[in-house]
N, C-alpha and C positions, 0 to 999 in steps of 0.2 A: 252377631260380632264384637269380637272385643278389640278395642284400641289403647288398651291400658298402659302396656309398654311405650308405645309412643308419646303417649301425654305425659308421662313421666320422663321420657327423654326430652321431650320439647320443654317442660319447665326447668329442665337441667342448663338447654341450650340457651333460653331466655337470658339466663345470666352472663351469658359472653356474646352471641350472637344478639344483633339488633334485629328485634321480633322474632327470635329464634331461626332463622335461616338465612338465606345467603343471596335468595333471590325472591322478589315481592310477592310472584303469584303463588309462590310454597306456601303462604300463610293460609289460603282458601282452598286446601283439600279438605274431604269430610271424615270426620267432625272437627277436626285440625290439622294443623302440617303434620306428614307421616315420615318415619324411618323407615327406610328398605332395607335388606340385608343381601337381597340378590335379584339379578335379572337373569333370564335364559330362553330365549327364543320369544314367543310370545307371551311371557309370563314375568309378574313380576312378584316378588315375597316382602311383607314387610315383617318388621321385629317380633308384631305379635305373630307372627304364622301365617295370617292371612296370605292366600296366594291370589293374584288377579289374572284373569284375562286383561291384556292391556291393550288399549287403542289410544293412549297417549304418546306412546313409543318417546319418551322427553320429551314431549313438547314437537316431537318431530323428525330428530336426527336418526331415530334406529330403524332407517329402511330395511336393514336385513332383521331386526330382530335384536333383543338382547345378548349381548356374547356372541357373536358370530364367531366360531373357532379360526376360521382364516384369516380374519379382523386380530384377532388378539392373539395368534401367531406370531402373524408379521408384525405387530407393534411389539412384539417382546424380542422377537431375532432380530431386528434392526435396532431395538434399543440398546442389546447388548454392544452396538460398535461404538454408542455414544449418545449422550442426549440430545445436543445442542453444539454446533462448531463454531457459531461465528464466521461462517463460510459455507461454500456450497458443497452439496453432497450428490449422487447419482440419482438416489431417487426422486429428489426434487424435481429434476430435468424429465426424467420419467412420467412423473405425473403430469408437469405442465405438457409434454407432447401428446400425452393422452387427452387433456381436455382439449387442447388445439385440436384435436381429430373429430371428438364429439360435440362440442361445442360451436352452433357457427360462428357467435360474437368473438371466438377466444382465439384472435393472432397473437396477440401478446398478453400476459399476465403479469400478477404480482399475488404473493400469498400471504395471507394477516389470519387473525387468531380467530375471530368473529364478525358477525354481520356488520355490527355499528362503526367498527372500524373502516372497514371495505367502503361500507355506503360513503362515509367521509370522503375518503380518500378518492371516491367517483366523483364527489362534487369538486375538490380539489382540482383533477383532470379537467373537469368540463368549463371551470371556471378558466383556466389558464387556456384549453383551446378556445372558447369564445370570445374571451373578453371582456365576457358579463360576468354579472356577480348573482342574481337570484336564481333559485329553482323553484318549479313549480310540481307539486306534488297535491295528494287526493285526500279527502276526508275521510279518517277511519283506516287508511294504509300506514302500517308499524314498518318503520326503517330503522330502529332500533332506540337507544335510550338517553341518547345525546342532548343537548339543548336543543339544537336548530330544527328536531324534526318531534320533540317530545311535545307536540300541538295536535289538537285536532284529533284527539283519541279517546277524549272524555268530555260529554257534555253536560247541561243539568237536566236541558229537555228537548224534546226537536223542537218547538218553537224557539227556543234560545239560539239555534245556529243562525237565525236571520236568512236574508235573500240567499238563492243559489249563487248569483254573480258576486256578491259582497258579503259572504259568510261570516260572522262572528266565530273567533277562533281560542276557544280557550287552552289554557297549560295544562300538562299533564301532571304535573305534579309541582310542589312548590319549590323554590331554589333556581329556575332557571333566568338563565342572562336574560335581561331586558331585553339587549340586541339581537338575541335570537330571532325573534319575533320578526325583524326586519331582513331575515337571510330569503324568507319565501313567499311564496303566491299558494294559496290553497283554495282546491274548487271541490265541487260535487264531482265522483268518478261516473263514469259509463255516459255520459251526456257529451257528446262529440262536439254538436252545436254550440254551447255555450263553451265550452274549449278553444273552439275555433276563432270565438268572437272574443277570449279575454287575450290571447295569444297575439291577434291581429292588432290588438291594440297596447300591449305592452311587450311584443317579443324584442326590442332593443335592450330589454332589462335580463330576459330569461336565458340564462345559460344552459340548463337542462330541466326536462321532464322526466321525473322519477315515477315508477308505477310499480304495484305489485300485477304481473301479468295478470294472475286470477286474485281477487282479493278475499285472500285465505284468513289474515287475521282478524276480520267481522265479518262473517257471514258466508263464508266461502261463496263468494258470488263471481259469475264466469263474467267476462269481459262481452259486453253486446257484437253481435257481426257486424265488423267492421271498425269497430273501437281501438283496437291496438293499429290495424291498417293505418287508421286516420291519425294514429300520434305519430307513425312513421312519416307521414307525408306534410304533416303538420314540421316536424324537428327539419327535415331536408328543405322544405320551405325558406324557413326563416333562420337556418344556420344554431339549431339548438340541439343540443346533447339528449339522446333518448337511452336513458337508463332502466334498465329491467332490473328490480329487487327479486332475484330466485332464492332467495334463502328458503324458503319454503317450496316454490314449486320444481327448482334445480333438483334435478335426477329422480323426482316423484313421478311427475306427470310422462316422461322420458327421458331418456339416457341424456338428449342434449336438452332438456329442459324444457321450460315455454316456450321459449324461441324457436324448438325444432316441433312442439306439439300444434302450435297456433301457424309455424312459417312467417313469421314477422321476427326480424334481425335486427338489437337493439344497437348502438355504437357502444355502449359499456354496460355490465352484469356484473349481478354481487351474486356469488354462491355459498352457503355453507350448508348446516343441519347437516342433510344427509349425506351429503359429499364424506362427511369423516368419520361416520358410525358413532357419533357423540364426543370425539376427540376435538378439541379445539382447534378447527381452521378456517378459514374462508379464503375466496379468493376475487379477487378484480380482476375479470376479462375484458380485453377488449379489440376493437381494430384497431391497427397496427397506426391508421393516421391520427388516432386518438393517443395509443399509449405509446407512441415515439417521443413523446413529451416527459415521460418517466424514463425511456430509455437513454436520451439525452440529456439528462439529468437536469433539466428546467422545472421539474417537477419533481419535489423530493419527498419519497413514500418510506418509512424505514421504521425497523421494530426489532429489538433485541429478540423476540420469541420467536419470530416470523419463520415458517419451512423448517421447525423441529424434527428430528429423526422420528419419535414416535407418533405424530400428528401425521406428516405425511405418509408414512407407513398406511396408517389406518384410511388415508382416503386413496391411496393407490390399490390396498386391498378391497376396498367396499366395491370402489368401480371396475376392479376385475371381475368379482363376482357379478356385479349387475350387467357386464358385457357378456359373461359366460353362462350365467342361468337366464337371462333375459325375462325377468319377474312381470314386465308391465301388463301382458294379457293378462293376469291373473290378478293382479294389484286391480285393474280396471274390474273384472269380472267378478272378483270378490266383494270390491265395493258397490258395486250396480245392486248386488243380493243383498248386501246387507242395507242398503238403501232402501231397495223394493221391500225386504222384510218389515223394516221401521214405520213404512209409508201403510202398509195393509196392516200391522199391529195397531195405529194410530186409528184408521176406519174401523176396525172392529172394537175396540175399545171408546170410540167416537172424541177422539182426542186431537184437537188441533195442533198437532205437531206437521211441522214445515221440515223436508229434507230436502238439501239441495249441494251439489257439488258435481265437480267431474268424476269421483269413486275411490281413486287411491286417496284423497282426502274429501271429506265432507262435514257438512254442517246441521245440527238440528234446532229448531228454535220453537216455541210455543208461540202462533201468531192464528187470525183468520185472513192473513194475507195470502195470496196464493202463492208469492215470490218476495224475496228479498233483494233487490235492485242496488242499492249504495248504502251507504253510512247512515244517509237519514231515517233508510226503513228500519235499520238494526234495533235505532232509538224506541220503535212502538213494540218491540218482542216484551212477551212475558216472562223476563229473566228472574221472578221467585219461583213460578212454576218449573222453569227449566234448571234453576238449583236444586227444587225438590225431588226432579226425576235422576238426575245427575248422583245425586246423593243417595237414594234408595238403591240405582245401581249400581253403586260403589259397596254397598251392604249387602248385595249379589254377588258381588267381587269381579265387577265389571267396569273396570278403570277409565273414563273418560277427560277430558279437557274440560276444566268447568265453564268455557264461554260456548260448550256445544261443539267442538271439532273433532270429530273422530279421524285416525290415520289408521291405514292398512301398510300392516307389512309385509315382505317374503316371506316370515315364520309364520304366518296364521295361516291355518287349515279352514277346508271349509267345514268342518264339523265344528271348527271355533267359530264361524261366522254364524250357523243355525244353531249356537249357544249361545250368543249375543242374540241373537234375536228371540229366542223362548225366553229369555231373562225380560228382554223389554217387554215383551207380550205380555209377561205377568205383570211388570210393573206399571205400565201403564192402564191394566184393567185395574188395579186396585188403587190408582189415582182418582180424586176427584175430578170431573168434567169442569 
């Protein structure tokens, strides 16, 4: 395959964009940052004319696939009435009413542009509600790029993490505020007994516990049985806000998110990504007891660009399709078929490929472990071998997120699932064991 035009554009881009990109992870495509010209359905095309079967779905938002006609038409039609009013408009109310109906915790809400700022809004509401300051989060969980959550996402080695009950925490990037480290307590995920111990000792400090209901950003790890229910009980016992970060799980494992899928209702939740089919919109939704602080103006949440016409129209159109077509059975079935096919291909080729996740999204890794259960396990994976596999798949026109995460969209077909399995089987057989 040729990537010549992308390489030329990247050199041009580097003269004006820092690193040639506008988001860090775009640097790490294969063989370098790639420039794309068109996305349609389950496919995306680059400037060199390479057409890929796409399982990245732009890091998750494109649950309906690229360029869904109903979404594009809704955005175009509603944008013709105006871009943004610094005031209210009818579709904003319609979207909120729809979320209120389908998401268990969404009694009241506010709209934002991305998950990062909605997470910070959840912290602000939690502090105001409880009168406490710290939040408790988990190793390897991603809650945006802002300073107080940009810790515990990268570690020199498994040993460097230290003890489970008093972990060492490393900054994700240079330039973080030194005071940001004082805002949170961090623990390994999926360890309810350890969590109970720490919360019982420090609950007077803890305003909120925030978690991905499924640890999607590292390993696509499902919660152990009873873990989310245990979080709910702890928060009730100690007057702590339970926050679900549903930026990935929202609208993907269920129309009502992971809280519907698992039957555990948080106090506050953050939705984004699949909510808007790639348009910049997020929501902080919550129980009225929490959100009334916003309603009363005691907690101020603002944003000039919030709930603009195009973004709201995109979200409303996306959810309309999800409601009418109900693709969830198909997302789970295709995901399981692809997972099973990859597992079988690994056995046939003698590769130590681990495949895990719920199906609509799942993760692959090269390891001799039988499962990855928390962030500490992810540090033991063979990332070099994974990189070689993903690069080879890319050269065979199958596009996967670099950390091994796959997304299934409503646009994927069964034939395309078979195609991905066949290509993976070929690549795995050609790789050294």
